[in-house]
TIFITI-983836 format. One record per atom (N, C-alpha, C): residue in three letters; atom name; x, y, z. Coordinates in steps of 0.2 Angstrom, whole numbers. Atoms other than C-alpha are relative to their C-alpha. Last residue first. Example, Ala and Ser with C-alpha at 12.3 -4.5 7.8 and 13.67 -1.06 7.14 Angstrom:
<recs>
<rec><resn>SER</resn><name>N</name><px>-4</px><py>-6</py><pz>-1</pz></rec>
<rec><resn>SER</resn><name>CA</name><px>68</px><py>-5</py><pz>36</pz></rec>
<rec><resn>SER</resn><name>C</name><px>-4</px><py>5</py><pz>3</pz></rec>
<rec><resn>ALA</resn><name>N</name><px>4</px><py>-6</py><pz>0</pz></rec>
<rec><resn>ALA</resn><name>CA</name><px>62</px><py>-22</py><pz>39</pz></rec>
<rec><resn>ALA</resn><name>C</name><px>4</px><py>6</py><pz>0</pz></rec>
</recs>
This chain:
<recs>
<rec><resn>UNK</resn><name>N</name><px>3</px><py>3</py><pz>-7</pz></rec>
<rec><resn>UNK</resn><name>CA</name><px>-33</px><py>-41</py><pz>22</pz></rec>
<rec><resn>UNK</resn><name>C</name><px>-9</px><py>5</py><pz>3</pz></rec>
<rec><resn>UNK</resn><name>N</name><px>3</px><py>-9</py><pz>-5</pz></rec>
<rec><resn>UNK</resn><name>CA</name><px>-24</px><py>-36</py><pz>5</pz></rec>
<rec><resn>UNK</resn><name>C</name><px>-6</px><py>-10</py><pz>5</pz></rec>
<rec><resn>UNK</resn><name>N</name><px>4</px><py>3</py><pz>0</pz></rec>
<rec><resn>UNK</resn><name>CA</name><px>-11</px><py>-51</py><pz>0</pz></rec>
<rec><resn>UNK</resn><name>C</name><px>-5</px><py>9</py><pz>2</pz></rec>
<rec><resn>UNK</resn><name>N</name><px>3</px><py>-5</py><pz>-2</pz></rec>
<rec><resn>UNK</resn><name>CA</name><px>7</px><py>-48</py><pz>-7</pz></rec>
<rec><resn>UNK</resn><name>C</name><px>-5</px><py>2</py><pz>2</pz></rec>
<rec><resn>UNK</resn><name>N</name><px>5</px><py>-4</py><pz>5</pz></rec>
<rec><resn>UNK</resn><name>CA</name><px>16</px><py>-62</py><pz>-6</pz></rec>
<rec><resn>UNK</resn><name>C</name><px>-3</px><py>7</py><pz>1</pz></rec>
<rec><resn>UNK</resn><name>N</name><px>-5</px><py>0</py><pz>4</pz></rec>
<rec><resn>UNK</resn><name>CA</name><px>30</px><py>-71</py><pz>4</pz></rec>
<rec><resn>UNK</resn><name>C</name><px>-5</px><py>5</py><pz>-6</pz></rec>
<rec><resn>UNK</resn><name>N</name><px>3</px><py>5</py><pz>3</pz></rec>
<rec><resn>UNK</resn><name>CA</name><px>22</px><py>-62</py><pz>20</pz></rec>
<rec><resn>UNK</resn><name>C</name><px>4</px><py>0</py><pz>-6</pz></rec>
<rec><resn>UNK</resn><name>N</name><px>3</px><py>2</py><pz>10</pz></rec>
<rec><resn>UNK</resn><name>CA</name><px>26</px><py>-47</py><pz>24</pz></rec>
<rec><resn>UNK</resn><name>C</name><px>5</px><py>-7</py><pz>0</pz></rec>
<rec><resn>UNK</resn><name>N</name><px>5</px><py>3</py><pz>0</pz></rec>
<rec><resn>UNK</resn><name>CA</name><px>33</px><py>-44</py><pz>44</pz></rec>
<rec><resn>UNK</resn><name>C</name><px>-8</px><py>0</py><pz>-7</pz></rec>
<rec><resn>UNK</resn><name>N</name><px>2</px><py>8</py><pz>-5</pz></rec>
<rec><resn>UNK</resn><name>CA</name><px>49</px><py>-49</py><pz>45</pz></rec>
<rec><resn>UNK</resn><name>C</name><px>-7</px><py>3</py><pz>-3</pz></rec>
<rec><resn>UNK</resn><name>N</name><px>2</px><py>5</py><pz>6</pz></rec>
<rec><resn>UNK</resn><name>CA</name><px>53</px><py>-33</py><pz>32</pz></rec>
<rec><resn>UNK</resn><name>C</name><px>-1</px><py>-7</py><pz>4</pz></rec>
<rec><resn>UNK</resn><name>N</name><px>-6</px><py>5</py><pz>1</pz></rec>
<rec><resn>UNK</resn><name>CA</name><px>53</px><py>-21</py><pz>47</pz></rec>
<rec><resn>UNK</resn><name>C</name><px>-3</px><py>-5</py><pz>-4</pz></rec>
<rec><resn>UNK</resn><name>N</name><px>4</px><py>5</py><pz>-2</pz></rec>
<rec><resn>UNK</resn><name>CA</name><px>43</px><py>-4</py><pz>44</pz></rec>
<rec><resn>UNK</resn><name>C</name><px>8</px><py>-6</py><pz>1</pz></rec>
<rec><resn>UNK</resn><name>N</name><px>-5</px><py>7</py><pz>1</pz></rec>
<rec><resn>UNK</resn><name>CA</name><px>49</px><py>12</py><pz>42</pz></rec>
<rec><resn>UNK</resn><name>C</name><px>-3</px><py>-5</py><pz>4</pz></rec>
<rec><resn>UNK</resn><name>N</name><px>-6</px><py>1</py><pz>-7</pz></rec>
<rec><resn>UNK</resn><name>CA</name><px>34</px><py>26</py><pz>43</pz></rec>
<rec><resn>UNK</resn><name>C</name><px>5</px><py>-9</py><pz>-3</pz></rec>
<rec><resn>UNK</resn><name>N</name><px>-4</px><py>3</py><pz>0</pz></rec>
<rec><resn>UNK</resn><name>CA</name><px>24</px><py>37</py><pz>29</pz></rec>
<rec><resn>UNK</resn><name>C</name><px>5</px><py>-4</py><pz>5</pz></rec>
<rec><resn>UNK</resn><name>N</name><px>-4</px><py>0</py><pz>-6</pz></rec>
<rec><resn>UNK</resn><name>CA</name><px>7</px><py>44</py><pz>30</pz></rec>
<rec><resn>UNK</resn><name>C</name><px>6</px><py>-6</py><pz>-1</pz></rec>
<rec><resn>UNK</resn><name>N</name><px>-6</px><py>9</py><pz>0</pz></rec>
<rec><resn>UNK</resn><name>CA</name><px>-1</px><py>46</py><pz>14</pz></rec>
<rec><resn>UNK</resn><name>C</name><px>6</px><py>3</py><pz>5</pz></rec>
<rec><resn>UNK</resn><name>N</name><px>-5</px><py>0</py><pz>-5</pz></rec>
<rec><resn>UNK</resn><name>CA</name><px>-17</px><py>62</py><pz>15</pz></rec>
<rec><resn>UNK</resn><name>C</name><px>7</px><py>-8</py><pz>0</pz></rec>
<rec><resn>UNK</resn><name>N</name><px>-3</px><py>-8</py><pz>-3</pz></rec>
<rec><resn>UNK</resn><name>CA</name><px>-28</px><py>67</py><pz>4</pz></rec>
<rec><resn>UNK</resn><name>C</name><px>3</px><py>-1</py><pz>3</pz></rec>
<rec><resn>UNK</resn><name>N</name><px>-6</px><py>-2</py><pz>-8</pz></rec>
<rec><resn>UNK</resn><name>CA</name><px>-31</px><py>54</py><pz>-6</pz></rec>
<rec><resn>UNK</resn><name>C</name><px>1</px><py>5</py><pz>2</pz></rec>
<rec><resn>UNK</resn><name>N</name><px>-2</px><py>-8</py><pz>-1</pz></rec>
<rec><resn>UNK</resn><name>CA</name><px>-48</px><py>53</py><pz>-18</pz></rec>
<rec><resn>UNK</resn><name>C</name><px>3</px><py>-2</py><pz>5</pz></rec>
<rec><resn>UNK</resn><name>N</name><px>-2</px><py>-4</py><pz>-6</pz></rec>
<rec><resn>UNK</resn><name>CA</name><px>-54</px><py>36</py><pz>-26</pz></rec>
<rec><resn>UNK</resn><name>C</name><px>5</px><py>6</py><pz>2</pz></rec>
<rec><resn>UNK</resn><name>N</name><px>5</px><py>-4</py><pz>-2</pz></rec>
<rec><resn>UNK</resn><name>CA</name><px>-63</px><py>31</py><pz>-42</pz></rec>
<rec><resn>UNK</resn><name>C</name><px>3</px><py>2</py><pz>8</pz></rec>
<rec><resn>UNK</resn><name>N</name><px>4</px><py>-1</py><pz>3</pz></rec>
<rec><resn>UNK</resn><name>CA</name><px>-49</px><py>27</py><pz>-53</pz></rec>
<rec><resn>UNK</resn><name>C</name><px>-5</px><py>6</py><pz>5</pz></rec>
<rec><resn>UNK</resn><name>N</name><px>4</px><py>3</py><pz>6</pz></rec>
<rec><resn>UNK</resn><name>CA</name><px>-35</px><py>19</py><pz>-44</pz></rec>
<rec><resn>UNK</resn><name>C</name><px>-7</px><py>7</py><pz>1</pz></rec>
<rec><resn>UNK</resn><name>N</name><px>3</px><py>4</py><pz>0</pz></rec>
<rec><resn>UNK</resn><name>CA</name><px>-22</px><py>28</py><pz>-31</pz></rec>
<rec><resn>UNK</resn><name>C</name><px>-5</px><py>-5</py><pz>-5</pz></rec>
<rec><resn>UNK</resn><name>N</name><px>3</px><py>-1</py><pz>4</pz></rec>
<rec><resn>UNK</resn><name>CA</name><px>-16</px><py>44</py><pz>-30</pz></rec>
<rec><resn>UNK</resn><name>C</name><px>-7</px><py>-6</py><pz>0</pz></rec>
<rec><resn>UNK</resn><name>N</name><px>2</px><py>-9</py><pz>-1</pz></rec>
<rec><resn>UNK</resn><name>CA</name><px>-3</px><py>47</py><pz>-17</pz></rec>
<rec><resn>UNK</resn><name>C</name><px>-4</px><py>3</py><pz>-7</pz></rec>
<rec><resn>UNK</resn><name>N</name><px>4</px><py>-4</py><pz>-4</pz></rec>
<rec><resn>UNK</resn><name>CA</name><px>-2</px><py>30</py><pz>-18</pz></rec>
<rec><resn>UNK</resn><name>C</name><px>-2</px><py>3</py><pz>2</pz></rec>
<rec><resn>UNK</resn><name>N</name><px>12</px><py>3</py><pz>-2</pz></rec>
<rec><resn>UNK</resn><name>CA</name><px>3</px><py>27</py><pz>-33</pz></rec>
<rec><resn>UNK</resn><name>C</name><px>0</px><py>4</py><pz>5</pz></rec>
<rec><resn>UNK</resn><name>N</name><px>6</px><py>-9</py><pz>4</pz></rec>
<rec><resn>UNK</resn><name>CA</name><px>18</px><py>40</py><pz>-27</pz></rec>
<rec><resn>UNK</resn><name>C</name><px>-6</px><py>-4</py><pz>-5</pz></rec>
<rec><resn>UNK</resn><name>N</name><px>2</px><py>-8</py><pz>-5</pz></rec>
<rec><resn>UNK</resn><name>CA</name><px>23</px><py>27</py><pz>-14</pz></rec>
<rec><resn>UNK</resn><name>C</name><px>-4</px><py>5</py><pz>-5</pz></rec>
<rec><resn>UNK</resn><name>N</name><px>1</px><py>1</py><pz>-3</pz></rec>
<rec><resn>UNK</resn><name>CA</name><px>25</px><py>13</py><pz>-26</pz></rec>
<rec><resn>UNK</resn><name>C</name><px>-4</px><py>3</py><pz>4</pz></rec>
<rec><resn>UNK</resn><name>N</name><px>4</px><py>-2</py><pz>5</pz></rec>
<rec><resn>UNK</resn><name>CA</name><px>35</px><py>19</py><pz>-37</pz></rec>
<rec><resn>UNK</resn><name>C</name><px>-7</px><py>-3</py><pz>3</pz></rec>
<rec><resn>UNK</resn><name>N</name><px>3</px><py>-7</py><pz>-1</pz></rec>
<rec><resn>UNK</resn><name>CA</name><px>44</px><py>22</py><pz>-19</pz></rec>
<rec><resn>UNK</resn><name>C</name><px>-3</px><py>-1</py><pz>-8</pz></rec>
<rec><resn>UNK</resn><name>N</name><px>3</px><py>-1</py><pz>-5</pz></rec>
<rec><resn>UNK</resn><name>CA</name><px>45</px><py>2</py><pz>-16</pz></rec>
<rec><resn>UNK</resn><name>C</name><px>-3</px><py>9</py><pz>-1</pz></rec>
<rec><resn>UNK</resn><name>N</name><px>6</px><py>6</py><pz>2</pz></rec>
<rec><resn>UNK</resn><name>CA</name><px>52</px><py>-4</py><pz>-34</pz></rec>
<rec><resn>UNK</resn><name>C</name><px>-7</px><py>6</py><pz>5</pz></rec>
<rec><resn>UNK</resn><name>N</name><px>4</px><py>-5</py><pz>5</pz></rec>
<rec><resn>UNK</resn><name>CA</name><px>64</px><py>9</py><pz>-32</pz></rec>
<rec><resn>UNK</resn><name>C</name><px>-7</px><py>-4</py><pz>-1</pz></rec>
<rec><resn>UNK</resn><name>N</name><px>5</px><py>-5</py><pz>-2</pz></rec>
<rec><resn>UNK</resn><name>CA</name><px>67</px><py>0</py><pz>-16</pz></rec>
<rec><resn>UNK</resn><name>C</name><px>-1</px><py>6</py><pz>-6</pz></rec>
<rec><resn>UNK</resn><name>N</name><px>-4</px><py>-2</py><pz>2</pz></rec>
<rec><resn>UNK</resn><name>CA</name><px>66</px><py>-18</py><pz>-19</pz></rec>
<rec><resn>UNK</resn><name>C</name><px>-2</px><py>11</py><pz>2</pz></rec>
<rec><resn>UNK</resn><name>N</name><px>-4</px><py>4</py><pz>6</pz></rec>
<rec><resn>UNK</resn><name>CA</name><px>54</px><py>-26</py><pz>-10</pz></rec>
<rec><resn>UNK</resn><name>C</name><px>7</px><py>4</py><pz>-2</pz></rec>
<rec><resn>UNK</resn><name>N</name><px>-9</px><py>3</py><pz>-2</pz></rec>
<rec><resn>UNK</resn><name>CA</name><px>46</px><py>-25</py><pz>6</pz></rec>
<rec><resn>UNK</resn><name>C</name><px>1</px><py>-1</py><pz>-5</pz></rec>
<rec><resn>UNK</resn><name>N</name><px>-3</px><py>-1</py><pz>6</pz></rec>
<rec><resn>UNK</resn><name>CA</name><px>26</px><py>-13</py><pz>7</pz></rec>
<rec><resn>UNK</resn><name>C</name><px>7</px><py>-4</py><pz>1</pz></rec>
<rec><resn>UNK</resn><name>N</name><px>-5</px><py>-1</py><pz>1</pz></rec>
<rec><resn>UNK</resn><name>CA</name><px>15</px><py>-11</py><pz>19</pz></rec>
<rec><resn>UNK</resn><name>C</name><px>3</px><py>-4</py><pz>-5</pz></rec>
<rec><resn>UNK</resn><name>N</name><px>-5</px><py>4</py><pz>3</pz></rec>
<rec><resn>UNK</resn><name>CA</name><px>-2</px><py>-3</py><pz>18</pz></rec>
<rec><resn>UNK</resn><name>C</name><px>8</px><py>-4</py><pz>1</pz></rec>
<rec><resn>UNK</resn><name>N</name><px>-9</px><py>3</py><pz>-2</pz></rec>
<rec><resn>UNK</resn><name>CA</name><px>-12</px><py>0</py><pz>31</pz></rec>
<rec><resn>UNK</resn><name>C</name><px>1</px><py>-1</py><pz>-8</pz></rec>
<rec><resn>UNK</resn><name>N</name><px>-3</px><py>6</py><pz>1</pz></rec>
<rec><resn>UNK</resn><name>CA</name><px>-31</px><py>10</py><pz>23</pz></rec>
<rec><resn>UNK</resn><name>C</name><px>7</px><py>-3</py><pz>1</pz></rec>
<rec><resn>UNK</resn><name>N</name><px>-6</px><py>-1</py><pz>5</pz></rec>
<rec><resn>UNK</resn><name>CA</name><px>-40</px><py>24</py><pz>32</pz></rec>
<rec><resn>UNK</resn><name>C</name><px>2</px><py>-8</py><pz>-2</pz></rec>
<rec><resn>UNK</resn><name>N</name><px>-1</px><py>-4</py><pz>5</pz></rec>
<rec><resn>UNK</resn><name>CA</name><px>-57</px><py>22</py><pz>38</pz></rec>
<rec><resn>UNK</resn><name>C</name><px>5</px><py>3</py><pz>-7</pz></rec>
<rec><resn>UNK</resn><name>N</name><px>0</px><py>-7</py><pz>0</pz></rec>
<rec><resn>UNK</resn><name>CA</name><px>-55</px><py>22</py><pz>55</pz></rec>
<rec><resn>UNK</resn><name>C</name><px>0</px><py>3</py><pz>-6</pz></rec>
<rec><resn>UNK</resn><name>N</name><px>5</px><py>1</py><pz>-5</pz></rec>
<rec><resn>UNK</resn><name>CA</name><px>-58</px><py>3</py><pz>60</pz></rec>
<rec><resn>UNK</resn><name>C</name><px>-2</px><py>8</py><pz>-3</pz></rec>
<rec><resn>UNK</resn><name>N</name><px>-1</px><py>0</py><pz>-11</pz></rec>
<rec><resn>UNK</resn><name>CA</name><px>-43</px><py>0</py><pz>47</pz></rec>
<rec><resn>UNK</resn><name>C</name><px>-7</px><py>3</py><pz>2</pz></rec>
<rec><resn>UNK</resn><name>N</name><px>7</px><py>-5</py><pz>-3</pz></rec>
<rec><resn>UNK</resn><name>CA</name><px>-48</px><py>-7</py><pz>29</pz></rec>
<rec><resn>UNK</resn><name>C</name><px>5</px><py>0</py><pz>8</pz></rec>
<rec><resn>UNK</resn><name>N</name><px>4</px><py>-4</py><pz>-6</pz></rec>
<rec><resn>UNK</resn><name>CA</name><px>-28</px><py>-16</py><pz>24</pz></rec>
<rec><resn>UNK</resn><name>C</name><px>-2</px><py>2</py><pz>0</pz></rec>
<rec><resn>UNK</resn><name>N</name><px>6</px><py>-3</py><pz>0</pz></rec>
<rec><resn>UNK</resn><name>CA</name><px>-17</px><py>-20</py><pz>9</pz></rec>
<rec><resn>UNK</resn><name>C</name><px>-3</px><py>-2</py><pz>7</pz></rec>
<rec><resn>UNK</resn><name>N</name><px>7</px><py>1</py><pz>-2</pz></rec>
<rec><resn>UNK</resn><name>CA</name><px>-2</px><py>-32</py><pz>14</pz></rec>
<rec><resn>UNK</resn><name>C</name><px>-2</px><py>9</py><pz>-2</pz></rec>
<rec><resn>UNK</resn><name>N</name><px>0</px><py>-3</py><pz>-6</pz></rec>
<rec><resn>UNK</resn><name>CA</name><px>18</px><py>-36</py><pz>9</pz></rec>
<rec><resn>UNK</resn><name>C</name><px>-7</px><py>-2</py><pz>1</pz></rec>
<rec><resn>UNK</resn><name>N</name><px>3</px><py>7</py><pz>-5</pz></rec>
<rec><resn>UNK</resn><name>CA</name><px>27</px><py>-41</py><pz>-4</pz></rec>
<rec><resn>UNK</resn><name>C</name><px>-4</px><py>6</py><pz>5</pz></rec>
<rec><resn>UNK</resn><name>N</name><px>1</px><py>-1</py><pz>-4</pz></rec>
<rec><resn>UNK</resn><name>CA</name><px>32</px><py>-33</py><pz>-21</pz></rec>
<rec><resn>UNK</resn><name>C</name><px>-4</px><py>-2</py><pz>4</pz></rec>
<rec><resn>UNK</resn><name>N</name><px>-6</px><py>8</py><pz>-4</pz></rec>
<rec><resn>UNK</resn><name>CA</name><px>39</px><py>-39</py><pz>-36</pz></rec>
<rec><resn>UNK</resn><name>C</name><px>0</px><py>4</py><pz>6</pz></rec>
<rec><resn>UNK</resn><name>N</name><px>-6</px><py>0</py><pz>3</pz></rec>
<rec><resn>UNK</resn><name>CA</name><px>31</px><py>-23</py><pz>-46</pz></rec>
<rec><resn>UNK</resn><name>C</name><px>7</px><py>-3</py><pz>6</pz></rec>
<rec><resn>UNK</resn><name>N</name><px>-5</px><py>-1</py><pz>3</pz></rec>
<rec><resn>UNK</resn><name>CA</name><px>18</px><py>-30</py><pz>-52</pz></rec>
<rec><resn>UNK</resn><name>C</name><px>8</px><py>3</py><pz>3</pz></rec>
<rec><resn>UNK</resn><name>N</name><px>-1</px><py>7</py><pz>3</pz></rec>
<rec><resn>UNK</resn><name>CA</name><px>12</px><py>-37</py><pz>-37</pz></rec>
<rec><resn>UNK</resn><name>C</name><px>4</px><py>0</py><pz>-11</pz></rec>
<rec><resn>UNK</resn><name>N</name><px>-8</px><py>3</py><pz>-1</pz></rec>
<rec><resn>UNK</resn><name>CA</name><px>15</px><py>-21</py><pz>-32</pz></rec>
<rec><resn>UNK</resn><name>C</name><px>3</px><py>-6</py><pz>0</pz></rec>
<rec><resn>UNK</resn><name>N</name><px>-7</px><py>-8</py><pz>3</pz></rec>
<rec><resn>UNK</resn><name>CA</name><px>4</px><py>-11</py><pz>-44</pz></rec>
<rec><resn>UNK</resn><name>C</name><px>5</px><py>-3</py><pz>5</pz></rec>
<rec><resn>UNK</resn><name>N</name><px>2</px><py>3</py><pz>5</pz></rec>
<rec><resn>UNK</resn><name>CA</name><px>-11</px><py>-27</py><pz>-41</pz></rec>
<rec><resn>UNK</resn><name>C</name><px>9</px><py>3</py><pz>-2</pz></rec>
<rec><resn>UNK</resn><name>N</name><px>-4</px><py>6</py><pz>0</pz></rec>
<rec><resn>UNK</resn><name>CA</name><px>-11</px><py>-27</py><pz>-23</pz></rec>
<rec><resn>UNK</resn><name>C</name><px>1</px><py>-3</py><pz>-6</pz></rec>
<rec><resn>UNK</resn><name>N</name><px>-6</px><py>-3</py><pz>-5</pz></rec>
<rec><resn>UNK</resn><name>CA</name><px>-14</px><py>-8</py><pz>-22</pz></rec>
<rec><resn>UNK</resn><name>C</name><px>5</px><py>-8</py><pz>0</pz></rec>
<rec><resn>UNK</resn><name>N</name><px>-6</px><py>-4</py><pz>4</pz></rec>
<rec><resn>UNK</resn><name>CA</name><px>-29</px><py>-11</py><pz>-36</pz></rec>
<rec><resn>UNK</resn><name>C</name><px>8</px><py>3</py><pz>6</pz></rec>
<rec><resn>UNK</resn><name>N</name><px>0</px><py>5</py><pz>5</pz></rec>
<rec><resn>UNK</resn><name>CA</name><px>-37</px><py>-24</py><pz>-24</pz></rec>
<rec><resn>UNK</resn><name>C</name><px>5</px><py>3</py><pz>-5</pz></rec>
<rec><resn>UNK</resn><name>N</name><px>-3</px><py>6</py><pz>0</pz></rec>
<rec><resn>UNK</resn><name>CA</name><px>-34</px><py>-13</py><pz>-9</pz></rec>
<rec><resn>UNK</resn><name>C</name><px>1</px><py>-5</py><pz>-6</pz></rec>
<rec><resn>UNK</resn><name>N</name><px>-7</px><py>-1</py><pz>-3</pz></rec>
<rec><resn>UNK</resn><name>CA</name><px>-41</px><py>2</py><pz>-16</pz></rec>
<rec><resn>UNK</resn><name>C</name><px>3</px><py>-6</py><pz>0</pz></rec>
<rec><resn>UNK</resn><name>N</name><px>-4</px><py>7</py><pz>4</pz></rec>
<rec><resn>UNK</resn><name>CA</name><px>-55</px><py>-6</py><pz>-25</pz></rec>
<rec><resn>UNK</resn><name>C</name><px>9</px><py>1</py><pz>2</pz></rec>
<rec><resn>UNK</resn><name>N</name><px>0</px><py>-1</py><pz>9</pz></rec>
<rec><resn>UNK</resn><name>CA</name><px>-67</px><py>8</py><pz>-23</pz></rec>
<rec><resn>UNK</resn><name>C</name><px>8</px><py>-3</py><pz>-1</pz></rec>
<rec><resn>UNK</resn><name>N</name><px>4</px><py>3</py><pz>4</pz></rec>
<rec><resn>UNK</resn><name>CA</name><px>-74</px><py>2</py><pz>-6</pz></rec>
<rec><resn>UNK</resn><name>C</name><px>0</px><py>3</py><pz>-8</pz></rec>
<rec><resn>UNK</resn><name>N</name><px>5</px><py>5</py><pz>-3</pz></rec>
<rec><resn>UNK</resn><name>CA</name><px>-64</px><py>13</py><pz>8</pz></rec>
<rec><resn>UNK</resn><name>C</name><px>-6</px><py>-3</py><pz>-7</pz></rec>
<rec><resn>UNK</resn><name>N</name><px>-4</px><py>5</py><pz>3</pz></rec>
<rec><resn>UNK</resn><name>CA</name><px>-51</px><py>26</py><pz>0</pz></rec>
<rec><resn>UNK</resn><name>C</name><px>-3</px><py>-8</py><pz>4</pz></rec>
<rec><resn>UNK</resn><name>N</name><px>8</px><py>2</py><pz>-3</pz></rec>
<rec><resn>UNK</resn><name>CA</name><px>-61</px><py>41</py><pz>3</pz></rec>
<rec><resn>UNK</resn><name>C</name><px>6</px><py>-5</py><pz>-7</pz></rec>
<rec><resn>UNK</resn><name>N</name><px>2</px><py>-5</py><pz>6</pz></rec>
<rec><resn>UNK</resn><name>CA</name><px>-46</px><py>51</py><pz>10</pz></rec>
<rec><resn>UNK</resn><name>C</name><px>-6</px><py>-5</py><pz>-3</pz></rec>
<rec><resn>UNK</resn><name>N</name><px>8</px><py>-1</py><pz>-1</pz></rec>
<rec><resn>UNK</resn><name>CA</name><px>-34</px><py>43</py><pz>19</pz></rec>
<rec><resn>UNK</resn><name>C</name><px>-1</px><py>4</py><pz>-4</pz></rec>
<rec><resn>UNK</resn><name>N</name><px>4</px><py>-6</py><pz>6</pz></rec>
<rec><resn>UNK</resn><name>CA</name><px>-19</px><py>32</py><pz>16</pz></rec>
<rec><resn>UNK</resn><name>C</name><px>-7</px><py>2</py><pz>3</pz></rec>
<rec><resn>UNK</resn><name>N</name><px>8</px><py>0</py><pz>-3</pz></rec>
<rec><resn>UNK</resn><name>CA</name><px>-9</px><py>24</py><pz>31</pz></rec>
<rec><resn>UNK</resn><name>C</name><px>-1</px><py>7</py><pz>-5</pz></rec>
<rec><resn>UNK</resn><name>N</name><px>4</px><py>-6</py><pz>2</pz></rec>
<rec><resn>UNK</resn><name>CA</name><px>8</px><py>18</py><pz>24</pz></rec>
<rec><resn>UNK</resn><name>C</name><px>-8</px><py>0</py><pz>3</pz></rec>
<rec><resn>UNK</resn><name>N</name><px>4</px><py>0</py><pz>-1</pz></rec>
<rec><resn>UNK</resn><name>CA</name><px>21</px><py>6</py><pz>30</pz></rec>
<rec><resn>UNK</resn><name>C</name><px>-4</px><py>6</py><pz>-2</pz></rec>
<rec><resn>UNK</resn><name>N</name><px>3</px><py>-2</py><pz>-4</pz></rec>
<rec><resn>UNK</resn><name>CA</name><px>39</px><py>3</py><pz>22</pz></rec>
<rec><resn>UNK</resn><name>C</name><px>-8</px><py>0</py><pz>3</pz></rec>
<rec><resn>UNK</resn><name>N</name><px>7</px><py>1</py><pz>-6</pz></rec>
<rec><resn>UNK</resn><name>CA</name><px>50</px><py>-9</py><pz>21</pz></rec>
<rec><resn>UNK</resn><name>C</name><px>-3</px><py>4</py><pz>2</pz></rec>
<rec><resn>UNK</resn><name>N</name><px>1</px><py>-8</py><pz>0</pz></rec>
<rec><resn>UNK</resn><name>CA</name><px>69</px><py>-8</py><pz>6</pz></rec>
<rec><resn>UNK</resn><name>C</name><px>-8</px><py>-5</py><pz>6</pz></rec>
<rec><resn>UNK</resn><name>N</name><px>6</px><py>3</py><pz>-5</pz></rec>
<rec><resn>UNK</resn><name>CA</name><px>80</px><py>-23</py><pz>4</pz></rec>
<rec><resn>UNK</resn><name>C</name><px>-4</px><py>7</py><pz>3</pz></rec>
</recs>
């Protein structure tokens, strides 16, 4: 079990980034959340299989078609912060 928190910068709000992230994470069997931050970034917490987490990390570098990701910061996280599924907030 692995956990990571991501902060995604760029044009990532208003382009279905959170919903698309939830779809990707759910398909990968991950749990956690994606939420907009007041400074324009999106925060993603993902918990699950190491390989699935790495696949999500790669996807976050570009996101959905209308997003323009300029930077992804990754930090470690506690797997206890995630709920039973993947949510958007």
